[in-house]
mmCIF file of the C-alpha atoms, coordinates in Angstrom:
data_MODEL
# 
_entry.id   MODEL 
# 
loop_
_atom_site.group_PDB 
_atom_site.id 
_atom_site.type_symbol 
_atom_site.label_atom_id 
_atom_site.label_alt_id 
_atom_site.label_comp_id 
_atom_site.label_asym_id 
_atom_site.label_entity_id 
_atom_site.label_seq_id 
_atom_site.pdbx_PDB_ins_code 
_atom_site.Cartn_x 
_atom_site.Cartn_y 
_atom_site.Cartn_z 
_atom_site.occupancy 
_atom_site.B_iso_or_equiv 
_atom_site.pdbx_formal_charge 
_atom_site.auth_seq_id 
_atom_site.auth_comp_id 
_atom_site.auth_asym_id 
_atom_site.auth_atom_id 
_atom_site.pdbx_PDB_model_num 
ATOM 1  C CA . UNK A 1 1  ? 62.561 44.327 67.924 1.00 0.00 ? 1  UNK A CA 1 
ATOM 2  C CA . UNK A 1 2  ? 66.121 43.393 68.901 1.00 0.00 ? 2  UNK A CA 1 
ATOM 3  C CA . UNK A 1 3  ? 66.927 42.150 72.385 1.00 0.00 ? 3  UNK A CA 1 
ATOM 4  C CA . UNK A 1 4  ? 69.942 44.480 72.651 1.00 0.00 ? 4  UNK A CA 1 
ATOM 5  C CA . UNK A 1 5  ? 71.156 47.893 71.542 1.00 0.00 ? 5  UNK A CA 1 
ATOM 6  C CA . UNK A 1 6  ? 72.392 48.205 67.971 1.00 0.00 ? 6  UNK A CA 1 
ATOM 7  C CA . UNK A 1 7  ? 75.622 49.782 69.275 1.00 0.00 ? 7  UNK A CA 1 
ATOM 8  C CA . UNK A 1 8  ? 76.441 46.861 71.611 1.00 0.00 ? 8  UNK A CA 1 
ATOM 9  C CA . UNK A 1 9  ? 79.148 44.397 70.623 1.00 0.00 ? 9  UNK A CA 1 
ATOM 10 C CA . UNK A 1 10 ? 81.032 41.761 72.576 1.00 0.00 ? 10 UNK A CA 1 
ATOM 11 C CA . UNK A 1 11 ? 84.828 41.909 72.298 1.00 0.00 ? 11 UNK A CA 1 
ATOM 12 C CA . UNK A 1 12 ? 87.714 40.058 73.878 1.00 0.00 ? 12 UNK A CA 1 
ATOM 13 C CA . UNK A 1 13 ? 90.379 42.718 73.370 1.00 0.00 ? 13 UNK A CA 1 
ATOM 14 C CA . UNK A 1 14 ? 90.802 46.445 73.137 1.00 0.00 ? 14 UNK A CA 1 
ATOM 15 C CA . UNK A 1 15 ? 93.642 48.715 72.072 1.00 0.00 ? 15 UNK A CA 1 
ATOM 16 C CA . UNK A 1 16 ? 95.331 48.451 75.450 1.00 0.00 ? 16 UNK A CA 1 
ATOM 17 C CA . UNK A 1 17 ? 94.068 45.184 76.971 1.00 0.00 ? 17 UNK A CA 1 
ATOM 18 C CA . UNK A 1 18 ? 93.026 41.627 76.258 1.00 0.00 ? 18 UNK A CA 1 
ATOM 19 C CA . UNK A 1 19 ? 90.390 39.869 78.361 1.00 0.00 ? 19 UNK A CA 1 
ATOM 20 C CA . UNK A 1 20 ? 89.778 36.240 79.269 1.00 0.00 ? 20 UNK A CA 1 
ATOM 21 C CA . UNK A 1 21 ? 86.192 36.472 78.035 1.00 0.00 ? 21 UNK A CA 1 
ATOM 22 C CA . UNK A 1 22 ? 84.047 38.775 75.971 1.00 0.00 ? 22 UNK A CA 1 
ATOM 23 C CA . UNK A 1 23 ? 83.076 42.146 77.433 1.00 0.00 ? 23 UNK A CA 1 
ATOM 24 C CA . UNK A 1 24 ? 80.415 44.655 76.382 1.00 0.00 ? 24 UNK A CA 1 
ATOM 25 C CA . UNK A 1 25 ? 81.694 47.280 73.927 1.00 0.00 ? 25 UNK A CA 1 
ATOM 26 C CA . UNK A 1 26 ? 79.721 50.358 72.833 1.00 0.00 ? 26 UNK A CA 1 
ATOM 27 C CA . UNK A 1 27 ? 80.410 51.355 69.234 1.00 0.00 ? 27 UNK A CA 1 
ATOM 28 C CA . UNK A 1 28 ? 78.612 54.692 69.764 1.00 0.00 ? 28 UNK A CA 1 
ATOM 29 C CA . UNK A 1 29 ? 81.489 55.834 72.006 1.00 0.00 ? 29 UNK A CA 1 
ATOM 30 C CA . UNK A 1 30 ? 84.145 53.306 70.895 1.00 0.00 ? 30 UNK A CA 1 
ATOM 31 C CA . UNK A 1 31 ? 84.744 52.060 74.423 1.00 0.00 ? 31 UNK A CA 1 
ATOM 32 C CA . UNK A 1 32 ? 84.160 49.096 76.696 1.00 0.00 ? 32 UNK A CA 1 
ATOM 33 C CA . UNK A 1 33 ? 81.287 49.693 79.098 1.00 0.00 ? 33 UNK A CA 1 
ATOM 34 C CA . UNK A 1 34 ? 80.681 48.649 82.684 1.00 0.00 ? 34 UNK A CA 1 
ATOM 35 C CA . UNK A 1 35 ? 78.330 45.721 83.398 1.00 0.00 ? 35 UNK A CA 1 
ATOM 36 C CA . UNK A 1 36 ? 75.660 48.039 84.842 1.00 0.00 ? 36 UNK A CA 1 
ATOM 37 C CA . UNK A 1 37 ? 75.719 50.105 81.630 1.00 0.00 ? 37 UNK A CA 1 
ATOM 38 C CA . UNK A 1 38 ? 75.459 46.857 79.653 1.00 0.00 ? 38 UNK A CA 1 
ATOM 39 C CA . UNK A 1 39 ? 72.168 46.162 81.467 1.00 0.00 ? 39 UNK A CA 1 
ATOM 40 C CA . UNK A 1 40 ? 70.728 49.146 79.574 1.00 0.00 ? 40 UNK A CA 1 
ATOM 41 C CA . UNK A 1 41 ? 72.337 47.901 76.337 1.00 0.00 ? 41 UNK A CA 1 
ATOM 42 C CA . UNK A 1 42 ? 70.794 44.470 76.793 1.00 0.00 ? 42 UNK A CA 1 
ATOM 43 C CA . UNK A 1 43 ? 67.401 45.954 77.730 1.00 0.00 ? 43 UNK A CA 1 
ATOM 44 C CA . UNK A 1 44 ? 67.345 44.255 81.128 1.00 0.00 ? 44 UNK A CA 1 
ATOM 45 C CA . UNK A 1 45 ? 65.123 45.314 84.015 1.00 0.00 ? 45 UNK A CA 1 
ATOM 46 C CA . UNK A 1 46 ? 62.810 47.309 81.757 1.00 0.00 ? 46 UNK A CA 1 
ATOM 47 C CA . UNK A 1 47 ? 65.616 49.619 80.595 1.00 0.00 ? 47 UNK A CA 1 
ATOM 48 C CA . UNK A 1 48 ? 65.792 50.780 76.980 1.00 0.00 ? 48 UNK A CA 1 
ATOM 49 C CA . UNK A 1 49 ? 68.719 52.515 75.250 1.00 0.00 ? 49 UNK A CA 1 
ATOM 50 C CA . UNK A 1 50 ? 66.358 54.874 73.405 1.00 0.00 ? 50 UNK A CA 1 
ATOM 51 C CA . UNK A 1 51 ? 65.098 56.377 76.655 1.00 0.00 ? 51 UNK A CA 1 
ATOM 52 C CA . UNK A 1 52 ? 67.788 55.464 79.218 1.00 0.00 ? 52 UNK A CA 1 
ATOM 53 C CA . UNK A 1 53 ? 71.207 55.807 77.507 1.00 0.00 ? 53 UNK A CA 1 
ATOM 54 C CA . UNK A 1 54 ? 72.804 59.173 76.782 1.00 0.00 ? 54 UNK A CA 1 
ATOM 55 C CA . UNK A 1 55 ? 75.337 57.552 74.399 1.00 0.00 ? 55 UNK A CA 1 
ATOM 56 C CA . UNK A 1 56 ? 72.567 56.026 72.277 1.00 0.00 ? 56 UNK A CA 1 
ATOM 57 C CA . UNK A 1 57 ? 70.527 59.226 72.296 1.00 0.00 ? 57 UNK A CA 1 
ATOM 58 C CA . UNK A 1 58 ? 73.520 61.336 71.250 1.00 0.00 ? 58 UNK A CA 1 
ATOM 59 C CA . UNK A 1 59 ? 74.470 58.932 68.435 1.00 0.00 ? 59 UNK A CA 1 
ATOM 60 C CA . UNK A 1 60 ? 70.876 59.011 67.155 1.00 0.00 ? 60 UNK A CA 1 
ATOM 61 C CA . UNK A 1 61 ? 70.440 62.792 67.616 1.00 0.00 ? 61 UNK A CA 1 
ATOM 62 C CA . UNK A 1 62 ? 67.579 62.319 70.091 1.00 0.00 ? 62 UNK A CA 1 
ATOM 63 C CA . UNK A 1 63 ? 68.667 64.962 72.616 1.00 0.00 ? 63 UNK A CA 1 
ATOM 64 C CA . UNK A 1 64 ? 69.374 64.785 76.312 1.00 0.00 ? 64 UNK A CA 1 
ATOM 65 C CA . UNK A 1 65 ? 67.802 62.252 78.648 1.00 0.00 ? 65 UNK A CA 1 
ATOM 66 C CA . UNK A 1 66 ? 67.233 64.957 81.267 1.00 0.00 ? 66 UNK A CA 1 
ATOM 67 C CA . UNK A 1 67 ? 66.459 67.875 78.969 1.00 0.00 ? 67 UNK A CA 1 
ATOM 68 C CA . UNK A 1 68 ? 69.186 69.935 80.646 1.00 0.00 ? 68 UNK A CA 1 
ATOM 69 C CA . UNK A 1 69 ? 71.436 72.128 78.549 1.00 0.00 ? 69 UNK A CA 1 
ATOM 70 C CA . UNK A 1 70 ? 74.550 70.411 77.215 1.00 0.00 ? 70 UNK A CA 1 
ATOM 71 C CA . UNK A 1 71 ? 78.109 71.638 77.032 1.00 0.00 ? 71 UNK A CA 1 
ATOM 72 C CA . UNK A 1 72 ? 77.518 73.139 73.589 1.00 0.00 ? 72 UNK A CA 1 
ATOM 73 C CA . UNK A 1 73 ? 74.875 75.530 74.936 1.00 0.00 ? 73 UNK A CA 1 
ATOM 74 C CA . UNK A 1 74 ? 71.938 73.763 73.332 1.00 0.00 ? 74 UNK A CA 1 
ATOM 75 C CA . UNK A 1 75 ? 68.804 72.515 75.040 1.00 0.00 ? 75 UNK A CA 1 
ATOM 76 C CA . UNK A 1 76 ? 67.180 69.188 74.271 1.00 0.00 ? 76 UNK A CA 1 
ATOM 77 C CA . UNK A 1 77 ? 65.240 70.832 71.458 1.00 0.00 ? 77 UNK A CA 1 
ATOM 78 C CA . UNK A 1 78 ? 68.531 71.897 69.835 1.00 0.00 ? 78 UNK A CA 1 
ATOM 79 C CA . UNK A 1 79 ? 67.997 75.628 70.204 1.00 0.00 ? 79 UNK A CA 1 
ATOM 80 C CA . UNK A 1 80 ? 70.322 77.939 72.046 1.00 0.00 ? 80 UNK A CA 1 
ATOM 81 C CA . UNK A 1 81 ? 69.056 79.003 75.450 1.00 0.00 ? 81 UNK A CA 1 
ATOM 82 C CA . UNK A 1 82 ? 68.671 82.680 76.298 1.00 0.00 ? 82 UNK A CA 1 
ATOM 83 C CA . UNK A 1 83 ? 71.620 84.138 78.171 1.00 0.00 ? 83 UNK A CA 1 
ATOM 84 C CA . UNK A 1 84 ? 74.108 81.596 76.878 1.00 0.00 ? 84 UNK A CA 1 
# 
């Protein structure tokens, strides 16, 4: 088992900025992430991307963390809710 998320990379520069050091970059959303989000990526404090990261879950097709309906009108199970 890896000690960090498969979508986590460390990069020094982005399209619009260059940094003094490496920063956490999420390839699932193609964006740099905040240090607190990187704690999930690095599986710190008992956090795990598979259960605690909506970006990871969406990229893997695992459904919502909360089970609430998404913007596309689908529930976590992927079926359209009644009345939508």
